[in-house]
C-alpha positions in Angstrom: -12.6 -13.2 7.8 -9.7 -12.9 10.3 -9.2 -9.4 9.2 -12.7 -8.5 9.6 -12.7 -10.1 13.1 -9.5 -8.0 14.1 -11.1 -4.8 12.9 -14.2 -5.4 14.9 -12.0 -6.2 18.0 -10.2 -3.1 17.6 -13.4 -1.1 17.2 -14.9 -2.6 20.5 -11.7 -1.8 22.2 -11.9 1.8 21.1 -15.6 2.0 22.0 -14.8 0.8 25.5 -11.9 3.0 26.1 -13.3 6.3 24.7 -15.7 8.8 26.1 -19.5 8.3 25.5 -21.1 10.1 22.5 -17.4 10.9 21.1 -17.2 8.4 18.2 -17.0 9.1 14.5 -16.8 7.3 11.2 -14.6 8.4 8.2 -15.2 7.1 4.6 -12.5 8.1 2.1 -11.3 7.6 -1.4 -8.2 8.9 -3.2 -5.0 7.7 -4.6 -1.9 5.7 -3.6 1.5 6.7 -5.1 4.1 4.0 -4.3 7.6 5.2 -3.6 9.1 2.5 -6.0 12.4 2.9 -4.4 15.3 2.4 -6.8 13.1 2.4 -10.0 15.5 3.6 -12.6 18.6 3.7 -10.3 21.8 2.8 -12.2 24.3 3.0 -9.3 25.7 -0.2 -7.9 23.0 -2.2 -6.1 23.4 -2.5 -2.4 20.4 -4.9 -2.0 17.8 -6.7 -4.1 14.6 -4.7 -4.4 11.6 -5.5 -6.5 11.1 -2.2 -8.1 14.7 -2.0 -9.3 14.6 -5.3 -10.9 11.1 -4.8 -12.4 12.1 -1.4 -13.8 15.3 -2.8 -15.3 13.6 -5.8 -16.9 10.1 -4.6 -18.1 8.8 -1.3 -19.5 7.8 0.1 -16.1 8.5 3.5 -14.6 7.8 5.9 -11.7 4.1 6.4 -11.6 3.0 3.1 -13.3 1.7 1.7 -10.1 -0.3 4.8 -8.8 -3.8 3.8 -8.3 -7.1 4.2 -6.4 -7.2 4.0 -2.7 -10.1 4.0 -0.4 -11.1 2.9 3.1 -13.0 3.2 6.4 -12.0 4.5 9.8 -13.7 4.4 13.2 -12.2 6.9 15.7 -12.8 7.8 19.2 -12.0 10.8 21.4 -9.9 9.5 24.3 -8.8 13.0 25.6 -9.4 16.6 24.8 -7.8 17.3 21.4 -6.8 13.6 21.1 -8.4 10.7 19.0 -7.6 7.1 18.6 -8.7 5.4 15.4 -8.7 2.1 13.7 -8.8 1.8 9.9 -8.9 -0.6 7.0 -8.0 0.5 3.5 -7.5 -1.1 0.1 -5.4 -0.4 -3.0 -5.0 -2.5 -6.2 -3.1 -1.7 -9.5 -2.4 -3.8 -12.4 0.1 -2.7 -15.1 0.4 -4.3 -18.4 4.0 -4.3 -19.7 6.7 -6.2 -21.8 10.4 -6.9 -21.7 12.7 -4.0 -22.5 15.4 -6.0 -24.1 13.8 -9.2 -25.4 11.1 -10.1 -27.9 9.5 -13.1 -29.8 11.4 -14.3 -33.0 9.0 -12.3 -35.2 9.9 -9.1 -33.1 6.6 -8.9 -31.3 6.7 -8.0 -27.6 6.7 -10.6 -24.8 3.9 -9.3 -22.7 3.1 -9.8 -19.1 0.9 -8.1 -16.3 2.1 -6.8 -12.9 -0.3 -6.4 -10.1 0.2 -5.0 -6.5 -2.4 -5.1 -3.9 -2.0 -3.6 -0.5 -4.6 -3.5 2.3 -3.4 -1.6 5.5 -5.1 -2.5 8.7 -3.8 -0.1 11.6 -4.2 2.2 14.5 -3.9 6.0 14.3 -3.3 8.5 17.1 -4.7 12.0 15.8 -4.2 15.4 17.4 -6.7 18.0 16.9 -5.1 21.3 18.2 -8.5 23.3 18.1 -10.8 20.5 19.2 -14.1 19.9 17.6 -15.9 23.1 18.4 -14.6 24.8 15.3 -15.7 24.8 11.7 -12.2 24.3 10.5 -10.3 21.6 12.4 -6.8 20.8 11.2 -5.1 17.6 12.5 -1.8 15.6 12.6 -1.2 12.2 13.7 0.6 8.9 13.0 0.3 5.1 13.8 1.2 1.6 12.9 -0.2 -0.8 10.4 -0.3 -4.5 9.3 0.1 -4.2 5.5 -1.6 -7.1 3.8 0.0 -7.2 0.5 0.1 -9.4 -2.7 2.3 -8.9 -5.7 1.9 -11.0 -8.8 3.4 -11.3 -12.4 1.4 -13.4 -14.9 1.8 -13.9 -18.7 4.7 -14.8 -20.8 8.3 -15.0 -19.4 11.9 -15.5 -20.8 13.6 -18.4 -19.0 16.8 -17.3 -17.3 17.5 -20.1 -15.0 18.6 -23.6 -16.4 17.5 -25.5 -13.4 13.9 -24.7 -14.2 14.5 -27.3 -17.0 14.4 -24.8 -20.0 17.1 -23.2 -22.2 18.1 -19.8 -20.8 17.5 -16.8 -22.9 15.8 -19.1 -25.6 12.6 -20.6 -24.1 9.6 -18.4 -23.5 6.9 -20.0 -21.1 3.6 -18.9 -19.6 3.8 -18.6 -15.9 2.3 -16.9 -12.8 4.6 -15.7 -9.9 3.1 -14.6 -6.4 4.4 -13.0 -3.3 1.8 -12.7 -0.6 2.3 -11.8 3.1 1.9 -9.3 5.8 4.4 -6.6 6.6 4.8 -4.3 9.5 4.4 -0.5 8.6 3.8 2.8 10.1 2.6 6.1 8.9 2.4 9.9 9.5 -0.6 12.1 8.5 -2.0 15.6 8.4 -5.3 17.0 7.1 -8.4 19.2 7.6 -11.9 18.8 8.6 -14.5 21.2 7.4 -17.7 20.8 9.5 -20.9 21.5 7.7 -22.9 21.1 10.9 -22.2 19.5 14.3 -22.2 15.9 13.1 -20.9 16.1 9.5 -17.5 17.1 8.0 -15.8 17.0 4.8 -12.1 15.7 5.2 -9.0 16.1 3.3 -5.9 14.1 4.2 -2.4 13.4 3.2 -0.6 10.3 4.5 2.8 8.9 4.1 3.3 5.2 4.7 6.5 3.2 5.3 6.8 -0.6 5.1 8.8 -3.3 3.5 9.1 -7.0 3.4 11.1 -9.9 2.0 9.4 -11.6 -0.8 8.9 -15.3 -1.3 10.7 -17.9 -3.3 9.1 -16.9 -6.7 11.0 -13.7 -6.5 14.2 -15.0 -4.9 17.5 -13.8 -6.7 19.6 -16.6 -8.4 22.4 -16.1 -5.9 21.8 -18.6 -2.8 21.0 -16.9 0.5 19.7 -13.7 -0.9 16.2 -12.3 -0.8 14.3 -9.7 -2.8 12.7 -6.9 -0.8 9.4 -5.2 -1.7 9.0 -1.6 -0.7 5.4 -0.8 0.3 6.0 2.8 1.2 4.3 5.8 -0.4 2.0 8.9 -0.3 -1.8 8.6 -0.1 -4.0 11.6 -0.7 -7.8 11.2 0.0 -10.9 13.2 0.4 -13.9 11.9 2.4 -16.6 12.4 4.9 -16.5 12.3 8.8 -19.8 11.5 10.7 -19.9 12.1 14.3 -22.2 10.1 16.7 
């Protein structure tokens, strides 16, 4: 509910700041391709990062968290060739995996599921060099985001920590680990609108998102005082529609 109220507040702010009859609504769908920094890297570790740990421990590789992405944006013309927009998007991907180096006593795989969800709520400044009076309207832009994310691991896990009351590297227990928070992010984008008439256009857009955050205690390294970092950056490619009103 707080996210919805924040979106409504930003929309009202844009509506009040923009010119009359100069608003638009974008609906889009496509794919998000997480950066997964350090996945598969074998060089000495400079910091603890989620995807390096995950890719070392489980059967996970680059591309396993690629998934469907979609969202909505309200944009408002504030100056000639300049729009200000607010967007809310959503991505979720679950990858079923197992340990690379450990199995049950009978040789069968120890299985778990890994799930990443990211919901960016943000503001974009978009520059349209040709304005909106042409059929083909390219644009570039950038902005900032609040990245609402949730990372989970659930299934069967090998115990590595004696302080958990188990025998390390021997006991296998069912469990559910969660890290959920809001990270600060920013993005750059470019794309093209193809107007079919004055008020309706097909839109193609590419966007790169940056953002990272320190994870919660469920994913804390065994060394005291250290944290694990989740990288929320990556490419997004979408197609959609733009409706002018």
